N, C-alpha and C positions, 0 to 999 in steps of 0.2 A: 503406410502412414495415412493414405486417403481413406482406407477402410476404418482406421481408428477414429479419424475425424467424423466420419459418417455415423459410426456407432455412438460417438460422444454427443453428437447433435440429437440423437434419438433418446438419450438418457436425460430425463428432466434435471436431476441434481447436477450432473456434469455440465449440461448445457447452461445452467444458471451460473456455474463457476466460470465458464468460458466467456459469457456475456459480461460478468463482473470484471474479469481481467481485461477484456476489450475496452470497456468504458473507462477503466483506470488508465489504460494506455492512451486513449484519446485525450483524457485530461492532461496527461504528461505532454503530449504533442502540442496541445493548445497552449499550455504554459510556456513552451519554447518560443512562441511568437508574441508573448506579452512583454513588451519592453519595460524596463524599470523606469519610473517617472524621473524626469530631470535629465534625460539623455538626449544629446543632439544626434539624431539618427543619421543625418547626412554626413556629419563629420566622422561618425563611427564607421560607416560603410567605407569611406575613403581610407580610413586607417586600417581596418581589417582586411581590405582587399590587398594590401601590401604586407600583410603579416599572416600568411597561411601556413607557415612552417613552425617548427619548434614546439614549445610547450603550449602556445596559444592554439596551434593547429591540432594538437592531441586532445586538449580539453574540448575544442570545438567538435572534434570527431565523436568523442564519447557522449557529449551533451546533445548531439543531433543538430548542431548548428546554433544552439541557444547562446553559446558564448559570443559568437560573432554579432549577435543582435543585442547583447547585454540584456537578455530577457530574464524573466523570473527564475528560470532554471539554469542560469549561465554557469554556475559553479558545479552543476550536475550533482552526482552523488559522491564525488571524490572526497569531501570532508568526512563523510560517514565511513568510507573505505579506509582512509588514513586513520581515523579514530579506532576502527576495529583492529587495524594492524598494531597500533600503539598499545591498546588494552591487552591484546593477546601476547605481545612481547613482554609487557609488564607482568603478565601471569607467570613468566619464568623467573622473575626477579623478586616480586613481592610474595612472600609465603601465604598471606591471608587471601590474596587474589587467586593464587594457584589452588589453594584448598577450595575456594568458592567455585572455581571452574571445574575441578575434578569431582568434588564430593557434594556440591551444593544442590544437585538435582534440578528440578523445575524452578524452585525459588532462586537457586544460584544463577541459573540462566537469565531469569528476570532481572536480577541485580546487575549482572554483567551487561545486559542490554540497556539498563538505565544509565550505567556509567558511560557506556559507549555513546548514548544520545547526548549526555551532558558534554562530553568531550567534543562531540561533533559540533555542537553549538559554539563552543569556544574556538574551534578551528575555523568554522564558518565566519565567525566575527573577525578573526585575524585575517583570513583570506579576503573577506569583503572589504575591510579597511585597506588592505594592500592593493586590491584592484582599484579602489577609488583614488588613492593617492598616486598610483602608477599612471592612470589614464587622465588624471586631472590636468596635468601639464600639457596634454595634447588637445585640450579644449573639447573633450568628449561630452562634458556636462554643461548644461545651459547656464547654471549658476554654481559658483564655487563656495557658496556659503555653508554654514554648519548644518542648516536645515536640509539642504540637498544631500550632504554627506550622510546624515542620519536616515533619510528616506532611502537612499541607494543601498547602504549597508543593511538596513532592516529588510529591504526587498530581497537581497541575496540570502540572508539568513532564513527568511520566511520560505523562499524557494527550496532551499536545502531541507528544511523541516517538512515541507509538503512532500518532497520526494521520499524522505524517510517513511512518512506515513503511507504513501502510495505503495512503496515496497513491502511494508508490513501487511497491508490489506491484500495485495496480490498473493503473498505467501500464505496467509491465513484463510482467505476467502476465495482465492482464485486458483489458477493452475501454474505451477512452477515457482522458482525462487524469485522473489520480487525484485531484489537488487540486480540480479543477472538479467531479468526481463527488461528492466529499464535501460541498462547498458546495451543490451541486444537491440532494442528498438532505436536507441540513439544512433547506433552504428549503421543499421540497415536504412535509416532515413537518409543517409548520404549516398544511397545507390544512384539517384539521378545524376549526381556530380561525376560518378564513375562512368556512367553511360555517356555523358557529355565528353569526358576525357577520351574515351575510346573512339567516339565519333570524330573528334578533332584529329586523332591520330590517323584515322582512315581517310578522312576528307579534310584537308587543310586549305590554306589560302592558295596553294599551287594546284589544287585539284585532288583527284584520287591518288592515294599513296599505297603502292603494293607492299612496301616495307612496313608501313603502319598497320596494314591488314594482317600481315604475318606476325607482327609484334603482338597485336591484340589476340590473335588466335593462340599464340604461344602462352600469353598470360592466362587465357581462359583454360587451356589444357593444363597448365601448371596448377591453377586453382582447383580444377576438377580432381587432379591427382591428390592434392592436399586434402580436399574434402573426403575423398575415398579413404585416405589413410586415417583421417580423424574418425570417420564413422567406423572403420574396421577396428581401430584401437579402443573406441568407446564401448563397443558391444562385445569385445573379446573378454573372456573371463577364465580364471583357473578354478576348477571345481574340486574342493577337498571332500572326499567321501567320509561319511559318518554313519556308523551302525549303532542302532539302539536295541538293547536286549529286551526280553520279555519282562513285564512287570505287572503288578496287580493295581488296578485303578478302581476303587470302590469294590464291587463284587465281581468285576470282570478281569480276565487276564488279557492284557493287550499284547499282541504278538510283536515279534521283532520286525524292524523296518530299516531300510537303507535310504539314506538321503545324502545331500551334499551341501557344502557351504560355498556359494558363488563369490569369488573374489575377482573384482574387475581390475584391469590394468590401470585405469584412470579413475580410482575411487573418489578422488578429490574433485573431479569434474574440472570446470574452467576457473574456479576460484583462485588457484595458485597463479594463473596467468594474470587475472585481474589485480590481485594483490601485488604481484611482482612489478607490474606496470606502474601501479600507483606509488610503490616504494621507490622505483627508479626515478620517476618524474617529480617526486616531492621536493628534492633539493632545488631543481630548476624552478619550480613554482615559487619557492621562498625567495630565491635569488632574484628572479624577475620582478617580484613584488618590491623588494628593497631597491633594486637598481633597474629601472626600465630600459636603460641603454646598454644592458649587459651583452646583447647580441653583437654589438660593434666594439665592445671593450676588450681589453687584454689583461693578462695577469692570472693569478691563482683561481679566483672565483669565476673568471670567465672560462677557465679550463674545466672547473667543476660543472659549470652550466652546460658546456658543450658535451661533456661526458654524460650528463644526466639526460639530455634531449636526444642522444644518438639513437635511442630506440625508435623515435618517430621523425627524425629530421635527416634530410639529405645534405644539409649545409655544413656538416662537420667532416673532419678528415677521417682517413682509414684507421689511424691509431685510436681515436676516440671510439669509433664504431666497434673495433675489435675488443677493446677493453670493456665497453658497455655490454657487448654480447657475452663475454665471459661471466661478468657479474650477474647479468640477467639470467643466464643459464643456472648459476648457483642458487639464485633466489627462487627460481621456479622449482628446482629440485627440493630446496629447503621447505618452501611452503607446501609442496606436495606431500612430503613426509609429515609435516605438522598437521595438515588436514586429514590425512589418511589415518593417523593414529588417534586423532581427536574423534573421528567417527567410528573407528573399529579398534577396540581394545582387546588384544589377544588373551590377556589374563581373564577378562570377563567372559569372552566366548568359551574359553576352556572350562571355566567354572560352570557355565550354563550347560555345556555338554555333559559334564560329570554329574550334575544334579539330576539330569534327565536320564541317567543310566546309559549314556552313549560313549562312544570312543572312536577314534580314528584308527582304521586298520593298521597294525604294525607299530602304533604309538601308544605308550602307556598314558593313562589318564593323569591329570594334574599338571605338574611342572613340565614334564616332557612334551605334553600337548601344547602348552603355552610357548615353549621354546620352538617347537616345530612351526606353529602358526606365525610366530614372530619372524622366523627365518623366511617363510614363504612370502609373507606380506612385505618384508623388507626388500626381497628380490624384485617383486612385482612393482613396488614403489620406485625403486631405482630405475627400472626399465620405463615405467610410465612417466616419471619425471623427466628423464632425458628425451623421451619422445615428444613431450610437450615443448621442451626447450628447443629442440632441433627444428621443429616445425615453426616455432615462433621466430627463430633467428635466421633461418635460411632466406626468407624473402627480403631480409635487410640488404642482401647483396644487390637487389634491384635498384637501390637508392644511388648506386654509383653509375647508373645509366641516366639517360635523358627523360625517363618516365616519371610521371608525377601521379602515381596510382594511390587513391585514398586508402584502399584496403590492403593491409599487410598481413603477415602471418598471425600476429596476435589477434587482430580483428576477426580474421577468418576462423581461428580457434574458438573465439568467444561465440561467434554466430552459430557455428556448427554444434559446438558443445552445449550451448543453451537450448538450441532447437531439439537436440537429442534428449537432453534431460527433461524438457517439457513434454515431449512425446511419451517418454517412458513413464513419467508421473501420470500422464493422461491415461495410459494403458493400465497402470496400477489402480487408478480410480475406477476404470471400467470393470476390471476384474473384481474389485471389492464390491461394487454394486451388483455384479452378476451373482456372486456367491451369496450376498445378502438376500437377493430376490429368490434364489434357489432354496435357501434355508427357510424362508418364510412360506 
């Protein structure tokens, strides 16, 4: 990794992309400290200090602490993620949208992106209004007038729009997936609070604690094991051998060659985790907007709220946590399948192999090749989906202890997954520049 970074800094074009990405990240972090006009900061600090769990805690984690400050980026990128989920699910229901997704090509992707942005603005408007009316009764805002409401909601919507733009700029002109990078930076910005928690466990009001030290060491060892497992699974791949026969290209006879198709276990990356988390917490977000006292309420909607926040909260019971874990697992596997087949179409791969005069040893070209690739990809996706789900769910067991650790399995998966994807993209950029310079 350090060799890759060193080579990247020596390559002018890649170095320019790295600087572009870094500048956009700095803009994102600065925006997290710009409080929306009309907010009573002192009242907000008192309120947020007693509300570090549940949906507010999760949003605050993803936004890098922006939610607790009611800053410009308080809603983070969650409206865009939810809009993406809704648009993609509608693609299975609306035939025209499905056709646009599968056969639209570049123009189709642009239209889908446009629809997603429009829906994001509507969701941001709805969520911004909900946040304003929810916290209005707590005296968070200096003035309760219509002008203050317009300024606050407009600030939230503007922040989400800026984050969408930053994500697109990172993806197109920087290194890595913009949305994933923003979430990644938001999570790792909470590292100082984790260090503070560990230090408080080791040295508390009674002095040095051996039990606290052993607990911290256990957490660190467990995190290292999870990181090693994630890295191993991310780089693991199944290689499908492909042979190409001799053919005439122009006036030359091109000889036969052997190659392979690399199929990774986690082809969808960390996006299934991000989408599953957003999908699970979306009901709690809506319920908390409608009823600010839902955490102390009882009844059906209170049960739905506790079920929804069980992914990130330790205040719910074992039953809610187990039910949440099962649904969370199914969602991760489902989104893994969705993203894998969206990126890799077995029929298209089979057609390209056939057009280039290739074949998989022991498999006939055409439909048999498609069926074989579908079977292999399906098995890999099942395994990869369950691996993502297990690593995301296992750390939830720590919430039944006295620990209050900010980073869970989901956050760890996002951090390691995004880091690996970014390094791999950086390496591919270096390889491309290397071959370009060699050919010139």
